[in-house]
Every structure is written in C-alpha cells, then in structure tokens.
C-alpha positions as CSV (number, residue, x, y, z in Angstrom):
1,X,17.9,-36.6,3.2
2,X,15.4,-33.6,4.0
3,X,12.0,-34.0,2.3
4,X,10.5,-30.4,1.4
5,X,6.7,-30.7,1.6
6,X,5.0,-27.9,0.1
7,X,2.8,-25.7,1.7
8,X,-0.6,-24.6,0.4
9,X,-2.5,-21.3,1.4
10,X,-5.9,-21.3,0.8
11,X,-7.5,-18.0,0.4
12,X,-11.0,-18.0,0.0
13,X,-11.9,-14.7,-2.2
14,X,-14.9,-16.0,-4.0
15,X,-14.6,-12.9,-6.8
16,X,-15.4,-10.3,-4.2
17,X,-14.2,-10.5,-1.0
18,X,-16.2,-9.4,2.7
19,X,-17.0,-6.0,2.6
20,X,-14.1,-3.5,4.1
21,X,-14.2,0.1,5.0
22,X,-13.4,2.8,2.4
23,X,-10.4,3.8,5.4
24,X,-8.7,0.2,4.6
25,X,-8.5,0.3,0.7
26,X,-8.5,4.0,0.3
27,X,-7.0,7.4,1.5
28,X,-7.8,10.9,0.9
29,X,-5.7,13.1,-1.0
30,X,-3.7,15.3,0.6
31,X,-3.0,12.6,3.8
32,X,0.1,11.4,3.1
33,X,3.6,10.6,5.1
34,X,7.2,12.3,4.8
35,X,10.3,10.0,4.5
36,X,12.7,11.4,7.2
37,X,16.1,10.2,7.6
38,X,19.4,11.3,9.3
39,X,22.6,9.7,10.6
40,X,23.8,9.7,14.4
41,X,25.7,7.5,16.5
42,X,24.6,4.6,19.1
43,X,26.8,4.4,22.3
44,X,26.9,2.1,25.7
45,X,27.7,-1.3,22.9
46,X,29.7,-3.8,24.7
47,X,32.6,-4.1,22.3
48,X,30.3,-4.7,19.8
49,X,30.7,-1.2,18.1
50,X,32.5,-0.4,15.0
51,X,36.5,-0.7,14.7
52,X,38.6,1.9,13.8
53,X,38.4,0.6,10.0
54,X,35.1,2.4,9.9
55,X,36.7,6.3,9.4
56,X,33.7,8.2,9.8
57,X,32.9,6.9,12.9
58,X,36.0,8.2,14.4
59,X,35.5,11.7,12.7
60,X,31.6,12.0,14.2
61,X,32.7,10.7,17.6
62,X,35.4,13.5,17.4
63,X,33.3,16.1,16.3
64,X,31.1,15.5,18.9
65,X,33.3,15.9,21.6
66,X,34.5,18.7,20.6
67,X,31.3,20.7,20.6
68,X,31.7,19.6,24.4
69,X,34.8,21.1,24.6
70,X,37.1,17.9,24.9
71,X,39.8,17.4,22.1
72,X,41.4,13.5,21.6
73,X,43.6,12.5,19.2
74,X,42.4,10.4,16.5
75,X,45.2,7.9,17.4
76,X,44.4,7.1,20.8
77,X,40.6,6.7,20.2
78,X,39.0,3.5,20.6
79,X,35.2,3.5,18.9
80,X,34.5,-0.4,19.7
81,X,31.6,0.8,22.6
82,X,29.8,3.4,19.7
83,X,28.1,2.5,16.1
84,X,27.8,4.9,13.1
85,X,23.9,4.5,12.0
86,X,21.6,5.9,10.0
87,X,18.2,7.0,11.1
88,X,15.1,6.9,9.6
89,X,11.3,7.4,10.1
90,X,7.8,7.4,8.4
91,X,5.8,10.4,9.2
92,X,2.1,11.3,8.9
93,X,1.8,15.1,8.0
94,X,-1.0,15.0,10.0
95,X,1.4,15.1,13.0
96,X,2.0,18.1,14.8
97,X,4.4,19.4,16.5
98,X,5.0,17.7,20.2
99,X,3.8,14.4,18.8
100,X,6.3,11.5,19.1
101,X,6.6,8.1,16.1
102,X,9.0,5.1,16.1
103,X,12.1,5.5,14.1
104,X,14.6,2.7,13.2
105,X,18.1,3.0,13.6
106,X,20.3,0.9,11.2
107,X,24.3,0.3,11.1
108,X,26.8,1.8,8.9
109,X,29.7,0.4,10.0
110,X,31.5,-3.0,10.8
111,X,29.7,-3.3,14.2
112,X,28.5,-6.7,15.2
113,X,25.7,-5.9,17.1
114,X,23.3,-2.9,18.2
115,X,22.4,-5.0,21.3
116,X,22.2,-2.3,24.5
117,X,22.8,0.6,22.5
118,X,21.8,4.2,23.0
119,X,20.9,7.0,20.1
120,X,22.6,9.9,21.0
121,X,20.1,12.9,19.9
122,X,19.8,13.1,16.0
123,X,18.6,15.2,13.5
124,X,15.8,14.3,11.7
125,X,15.3,15.8,7.8
126,X,13.0,15.2,4.8
127,X,13.7,15.2,1.1
128,X,13.9,19.1,0.9
129,X,16.8,19.1,3.7
130,X,15.1,20.6,6.1
131,X,15.2,19.2,9.3
132,X,11.5,18.1,10.9
133,X,12.3,15.7,13.9
134,X,14.9,15.0,16.5
135,X,15.7,10.9,17.6
136,X,17.3,10.1,20.4
137,X,16.7,6.6,23.2
138,X,17.4,3.1,23.6
139,X,17.3,0.7,20.7
140,X,15.4,-2.8,20.9
141,X,17.1,-5.4,19.1
142,X,15.0,-8.1,19.3
143,X,18.3,-10.6,19.1
144,X,21.9,-11.1,19.7
145,X,25.0,-11.4,18.4
146,X,27.6,-13.1,20.8
147,X,31.0,-13.6,19.5
148,X,33.4,-15.4,21.7
149,X,37.1,-15.2,22.5
150,X,37.8,-18.4,21.5
151,X,36.0,-17.8,17.5
152,X,32.7,-19.3,18.9
153,X,29.8,-17.2,18.3
154,X,25.6,-17.7,19.3
155,X,23.4,-15.5,16.9
156,X,19.4,-15.2,16.9
157,X,17.7,-13.1,14.8
158,X,19.4,-9.7,13.2
159,X,21.6,-7.9,15.6
160,X,23.1,-4.9,13.2
161,X,19.0,-3.1,12.9
162,X,16.7,-2.1,15.9
163,X,13.9,0.2,16.5
164,X,13.3,3.0,19.1
165,X,9.3,2.8,20.6
166,X,8.4,6.7,20.0
167,X,12.0,7.9,20.1
168,X,11.4,10.6,17.2
169,X,10.0,14.4,18.2
170,X,8.0,16.0,15.8
171,X,9.6,19.8,15.6
172,X,7.3,21.2,13.3
173,X,4.2,20.1,11.0
174,X,5.1,18.6,8.1
175,X,3.5,21.3,5.0
176,X,0.8,20.2,3.1
177,X,-0.1,21.9,0.4
178,X,-2.8,19.2,-1.6
179,X,-5.0,19.0,1.3
180,X,-8.6,18.6,1.4
181,X,-10.9,21.7,1.5
182,X,-14.7,22.3,2.8
183,X,-16.2,22.0,-0.6
184,X,-14.9,18.9,-1.5
185,X,-12.8,15.7,-1.1
186,X,-10.7,13.5,-3.6
187,X,-10.8,9.8,-2.3
188,X,-7.6,7.7,-4.1
189,X,-7.6,4.1,-4.3
190,X,-4.5,2.2,-2.8
191,X,-5.1,-0.6,-5.5
192,X,-6.7,1.1,-8.9
193,X,-9.7,-0.8,-9.9
194,X,-12.5,0.5,-11.9
195,X,-14.7,-2.1,-10.2
196,X,-14.5,-1.4,-6.7
197,X,-14.0,2.8,-7.1
198,X,-17.5,2.2,-8.7
199,X,-18.5,0.2,-5.7
200,X,-17.3,3.0,-3.8
201,X,-18.8,6.0,-5.6
202,X,-22.9,3.9,-5.2
203,X,-21.6,3.1,-1.6
204,X,-21.3,6.7,-0.4
205,X,-24.2,8.0,-3.1
206,X,-26.3,5.5,-1.2
207,X,-25.1,6.2,1.9
208,X,-26.1,10.1,1.7
209,X,-29.2,9.6,-0.3
210,X,-27.3,12.0,-2.8
211,X,-25.0,12.2,-6.0
212,X,-22.2,13.2,-4.1
213,X,-19.3,11.0,-5.6
214,X,-17.7,10.8,-9.0
215,X,-15.4,8.4,-10.2
216,X,-12.4,10.1,-12.3
217,X,-10.4,7.2,-13.9
218,X,-9.2,4.0,-12.6
219,X,-8.1,5.0,-8.9
220,X,-9.9,8.9,-7.4
221,X,-13.3,10.2,-6.7
222,X,-14.2,13.7,-6.2
223,X,-16.9,13.5,-3.6
224,X,-18.5,17.2,-3.1
225,X,-19.2,18.3,0.4
226,X,-23.0,18.4,1.4
227,X,-24.0,21.5,2.6
228,X,-24.8,20.9,6.1
229,X,-21.5,19.3,6.5
230,X,-19.6,22.0,5.2
231,X,-19.1,23.4,9.2
232,X,-18.2,19.9,10.5
233,X,-15.5,18.2,8.0
234,X,-13.8,16.1,10.0
235,X,-17.3,14.6,10.8
236,X,-18.0,14.1,6.9
237,X,-14.2,12.6,6.6
238,X,-14.8,10.2,9.3
239,X,-18.3,8.9,7.9
240,X,-17.0,8.2,4.6
241,X,-14.0,6.5,6.1
242,X,-16.2,4.1,7.6
243,X,-18.3,3.3,5.0
244,X,-18.6,-0.7,4.0
245,X,-18.0,-1.5,0.4
246,X,-17.1,-4.4,-1.5
247,X,-13.5,-4.6,-2.8
248,X,-13.1,-6.3,-6.2
249,X,-10.2,-9.1,-6.3
250,X,-8.0,-10.0,-9.6
251,X,-7.7,-13.6,-10.1
252,X,-4.2,-14.1,-9.0
253,X,-1.6,-16.9,-8.4
254,X,1.6,-16.5,-6.6
255,X,4.0,-18.3,-6.1
256,X,7.3,-18.4,-4.0
257,X,10.2,-21.0,-5.4
258,X,12.3,-20.6,-2.1
259,X,9.6,-22.0,0.3
260,X,7.7,-23.8,-2.2
261,X,4.2,-21.5,-1.3
262,X,1.2,-21.2,-3.5
263,X,-0.9,-18.6,-2.6
264,X,-4.5,-18.0,-4.8
265,X,-8.2,-17.0,-4.6
266,X,-11.2,-19.5,-5.5
267,X,-12.0,-17.3,-8.7
268,X,-8.9,-18.1,-10.2
269,X,-9.8,-21.4,-12.5
270,X,-7.7,-24.3,-14.7
271,X,-9.6,-24.5,-18.2
272,X,-9.7,-28.5,-19.4
273,X,-6.5,-29.6,-19.9
274,X,-3.6,-32.8,-19.6
275,X,-0.8,-32.4,-17.7
276,X,1.9,-34.9,-17.9
277,X,5.5,-34.1,-15.6
278,X,7.9,-37.5,-14.9
279,X,5.9,-40.1,-14.2
280,X,2.8,-38.5,-13.5
281,X,-0.3,-37.9,-15.1
282,X,-2.8,-34.8,-14.9
283,X,-5.9,-34.8,-16.9
284,X,-8.4,-32.1,-16.5
285,X,-12.2,-33.3,-17.8
286,X,-14.9,-31.2,-18.4
287,X,-18.6,-32.9,-17.3
288,X,-21.4,-30.6,-18.0
289,X,-24.0,-30.7,-15.6
290,X,-27.5,-30.0,-16.4
291,X,-30.1,-28.5,-13.5
292,X,-33.9,-29.4,-14.9
293,X,-36.4,-27.9,-12.9
294,X,-39.6,-29.8,-11.5
295,X,-42.5,-29.5,-13.5
296,X,-45.2,-26.1,-13.1
297,X,-42.2,-24.6,-11.6
298,X,-40.9,-21.2,-11.6
299,X,-37.1,-22.3,-12.2
300,X,-35.2,-22.3,-15.2
301,X,-32.7,-24.8,-16.9
302,X,-28.6,-24.1,-16.3
303,X,-25.9,-25.6,-17.3
304,X,-22.8,-25.9,-15.3
305,X,-19.5,-27.1,-16.7
306,X,-18.2,-29.5,-14.1
307,X,-14.3,-29.6,-14.3
308,X,-12.6,-33.2,-12.6
309,X,-8.7,-33.1,-12.4
310,X,-7.2,-36.7,-11.7
311,X,-3.6,-37.1,-11.3
312,X,-2.0,-40.6,-12.1
313,X,1.6,-42.1,-11.0
314,X,3.3,-44.8,-12.5
315,X,2.0,-47.2,-9.6
316,X,-1.0,-46.7,-10.9
317,X,-2.7,-44.7,-7.7
318,X,-5.4,-42.2,-8.6
319,X,-6.4,-39.1,-6.7
320,X,-9.8,-38.1,-8.3
321,X,-11.1,-34.2,-7.0
322,X,-15.2,-33.7,-7.1
323,X,-16.3,-30.6,-7.9
324,X,-15.3,-27.1,-9.6
325,X,-11.2,-27.0,-10.8
326,X,-8.9,-24.8,-9.2
327,X,-5.7,-24.0,-8.0
328,X,-6.1,-25.4,-4.6
329,X,-7.5,-28.5,-5.7
330,X,-5.0,-29.5,-8.3
331,X,-1.9,-28.3,-5.6
332,X,-3.6,-30.4,-2.9
333,X,-3.8,-33.5,-5.0
334,X,-0.1,-32.7,-6.4
335,X,0.7,-32.6,-2.5
336,X,-1.0,-35.3,-1.8
337,X,1.3,-37.6,-4.3
338,X,4.3,-35.7,-2.5
339,X,5.4,-34.1,-6.0
340,X,8.8,-31.3,-5.1
341,X,7.9,-27.3,-4.8
342,X,10.0,-26.9,-7.7
343,X,7.9,-29.3,-9.6
344,X,4.5,-27.7,-8.5
345,X,5.8,-24.7,-9.0
346,X,6.8,-25.8,-13.1
347,X,3.4,-27.4,-13.8
348,X,2.0,-24.1,-12.8
349,X,4.1,-22.0,-15.2
350,X,3.9,-24.5,-17.9
351,X,-0.3,-24.0,-17.3
352,X,0.0,-20.7,-18.1
353,X,2.2,-20.4,-20.9
354,X,-0.4,-23.1,-22.4
355,X,-3.4,-20.7,-21.6
356,X,-5.2,-23.2,-19.3
357,X,-4.5,-21.0,-16.1
358,X,-7.0,-18.1,-15.7
359,X,-5.3,-15.8,-13.8
360,X,-2.2,-13.3,-13.5
361,X,0.9,-16.0,-12.3
362,X,3.5,-13.9,-10.2
363,X,6.9,-15.7,-8.7
364,X,8.7,-14.4,-6.2
C-alpha cells in the first residue's frame, strides 16, 4: 500500500515581506489587456484530426476551399489531417500595429492530437466583435498522444492544446479612453489592502519630497505629476513603478486536499488549545516568559508568551517544539508522526472552527 506523506511548504512572511517594486504589485489605470478570440483550422496532422462526426470541421474546410475556387463534395471529404480549434490570446493595449504576441490553440472536435499541426490564418476579434489581429503558424504542443492499430496508446502531457510563439500579429492598436494624462496618474493595487496602499503613498511622497500621492479607497492612489515632469511623462511613470515598497500580507493558510499540501506564513498563529484526533493528543500550552533588563540600564521589562505544542500518540512517543507556535511547526510535528494528509487537513479545519487558528483558511 502506497503511503502518501504530507508536503509542507513553508513561506517565511513575518507579517511584511521584503520590499517590492510598485510595478510588481500594482498597475497604472488605463494600462490593461484585451482578450482576443478566433476560430481556425489546424492542418498537417498525422491522422489525428477531427473525424466526419465533427460537422463544423467539414463545413469549415468546404468553405475554405471554395475561397480558392475548389469545390469538393462533402461525401468525398476526409478530415483526419485537419482539426477545428479555438484560438485565444491576451494583448496589452500598449502594443501598436505590427507587434507580435503568443497565441493559444485548443481543439474543439474529436481530434486526438495537435502535434505537428500548423494553424491557418485566423482573425482574432475582441469583445466588441472587431478584428484586431491575425494568427498563424506551427503549433507547439509539448507532448504527444500516439494510438496504435492494435489499440495501444502512448501519451505524455496534453496534446489537444498548444501555443504558437509570436504567432499573432496586431493589425491595429486597441483603443483606450481611460489612459493617463499629463496632470495626474492613477495607481491601482492588484490585491486591495489599506496598509499596502498607505505604504505606497508614503514611499512616493518620500521619493519626490512632495505630497504627490493621495490614497483613495482601498485600492487606488492618485498621483499628481510634478511640473518639471510633465514634459517627460514616460520617465515619471518609470520612476514611479521602480519605487520599492513593503507589501502587507494577510494571515492565511491554504490546504490542498488532493495533494496534501499546506502553505502558510509565519505570521499565522495558533492559540493555546488541546486537540484529540484518533490516537493523537495535541496540547498547546502557554508558557509566559519575562525578560528583565540589567540594573541601571535603559532597558524595559518585556513579557513574551511562549506557546509550545506537544503531540502524543498511544505508544507514548512525544514530539516537542520550542519557540512560538505556528502552522508550520504543528504541521511538521504531525508529519513526523506520519499522520495522513486528510487527517491533518481535518485538524486544521477543527482549529479554525474552534477559533484557535488566527488566520484565513482556504481549502482547494
């Protein structure tokens, strides 16, 4: 019987992680992406394309051939070397006409593999139905799916979707009416947070020695453009996005029931609690420690609440951890006793329900 052990990923956050650039955690209002989509045909497949049951593929091939002046009866058409696909891409509105970008190709019919195929010229349109780009090129699958006549099959990765590097070409720029102007720019956080927003505003004002940044709500900052930067708005934006700021992190624990993965930060704390789960008995005790400064010194008396967990099985084996209790230490203690991933996840759920887990619990 295969034994599955818990995988513990420890992320040391300590409340606030290392400083990051503004461009990594925020973006300028008006700088956005457009989702493009199109329908096309992939040709050159080695008998792994759509069958005659995919009627839309047959109709597409007939329509394409008519454009070249070729008429083929539907009954005589074989499409095993052709597959109907949907082509998707995400394009920044900063790109201009002639720029290239990657496109994703995904099978629509009953094809078994897109390996070795080439996408024919496919128009890509936006949500307004307007065509912005054209896609074409060889499909890179990164896997294979081979079926033999005797019924055998050898497969690796997923062969029904692939990518065409630089396979899309922008035919015209994407219009944007919300772009920045020369008087004021707006910075938007990717993950709204009041503390991070305040840190960004303080960092900007400190960088330019002026009260330029003003937080609005929980995810928006208005930044006035200095008079000496209005003629160089691009340089000002580059200076803004390179400023280092501290991003605040929410106390959060993520559990994956499928893989038994536990991910959390060290700012997550567990209050004193006793857990009994099957043959396990887990006790988290609170041990107060008082640090007294030396005589005639300028130090102050500090109180520290040291919480030490102990995990005990019926065989009287005990695992003790020194230092403040957090999720990593409790999970490591359980893992040392070879507790199954499902049991560990159940224990953390019970800790949250009891109010002992001081963090947001997410189960995926």
